[in-house]
N, C-alpha and C positions, 0 to 999 in steps of 0.2 A: 130784729126784724128780719120771720125769711130770706131768703132770697129767690128769686124769679127766674124763669127761664122762658128767654121766649127766640122764635124762629125768627128769623123775618129776609125776601126776596133783595137781593144786590146784582149789578150788569156783571161788578169784576171784584176780584181781589185788592189791588194794592191803590185800587183808588179810594175801595173803603178800610184797607189799611190806616190809606194816611187821614182824612178824615176822624174816622175813628181811636188810631191811637196816636196822633199826630198834633190833628185842630181840639181835638174834647179829653186825649189827655188821659183815654183805655188803653188797660196794659193784654197786650193778649194772648189765646190759649191753645187750646190745641186748631192741628187746620190743617187741613186736605187742598187741594188744588181742585176742590169748586168749593169749600166751604172755610170760613175762620171765626173762633170763639172770641171776645171779650167781655172784660172784668167792668161792664157798666155802672158803674159805682156803687158795687158793690151788685150787682145782677150779671148773670147771667144774659150774652145776647148772641147768637151762633147767625152768620150774615151769610145763605145760602147761594152762589148762583140764581137764575131761573128768570123767565120771563117774565116781563110787566104788565103790570093788569094795559086792560084796552081805557080804562074810565076811570080818574079819580071821584069820590063821594068829596061832598063837604056837604060841614053841617052851620050854625050860627051859632055860636056865643060870646055870651054879653056884645050882642047886635056888632060881630065880629064873624066872618065869614075866615075857617077853618076846615085847614080836613078833616073827615070823615076818625078814617083807618089813619094810627097818627099813633107810637110812643112815647113817651120820655123820663125824665128822673124831676124828683121834687128834689133838692139842694135847700142848704146853709141858705138863706138872708144873703149874707156876706157874697159867699161862694156863687151862688146864682148871678151878683152883679162883676165880678168876676168874670166869669164865661160867657159875656152878654156883650160886657168888654170887648174881652178879646177877637171873638166872632163879627166885634163890629169893624175890629181894627183885620184882618184878614177880610174881610168884605165876605162876609158869607149872605145864604142866598137865600133868604127871611123870607117865612110865611106870613108872617104875623113882625111886626120889629116889637123890641124890647118895650114893654110899656109895663101899667100897675094899672088891673081892673080891683071893681070890688071896692074904691076907695071909702072907707069906713067903716065898711062890712062886717061879719066874723071873721068873712074865708075871703080879705082883704090877699092879694094877690098879688107879682111881681111872675109875670110870662114875656115866654119869644116863642115864637120856631121856625125853626131854620131846618135846609132840604139836605137828605147826604146829596153826596155824586149820584146817588142811583133812583134816585129822589127822592127815599123814603122821609115821610116827612117823623118829625121829632121835634117831642115839649119838653120844655123846659120854665117849671118853676119852684116858687121858694114862697111862705105865706109870710109875713112881717111877722106874725104871731103863734111861735114853734107852738103844735097839738092842733092847728087849728083845719088841718085838711078837709076834717070833716065835719066841721058845723057847719049848719045850713043858716041861710044869709041866701043876696041879692042875687041870685041868677040870671036873670034873664040881662 
């Protein structure tokens, strides 16, 4: 898989470094006073200091309200559970607590949403069956 690059806004560099490097385990890359890069599960993300948006848009997924603007990573089943446990222990700011959805459907998955210190929403998911990421099934 070819890595992607994502730039996003944050309030400050140090709380961002603590969240992504210390809590999520991402290594840091280049940085300047107003931005920092991370190796986000094999992808490059760049956190840039900038103003917060005035409103947040949400959407419904499987009957749950989730932030419309979000990013994250698809992890292996065991890796996802280990990260969910670590975030529970550190009392992370969950938007949507760790759970399984679409149980029994082709795209059965484990998922949770968490916020970083700047309010950005991240989703972490894992599929019960490897390779099921793009299978169709009940998505209501």
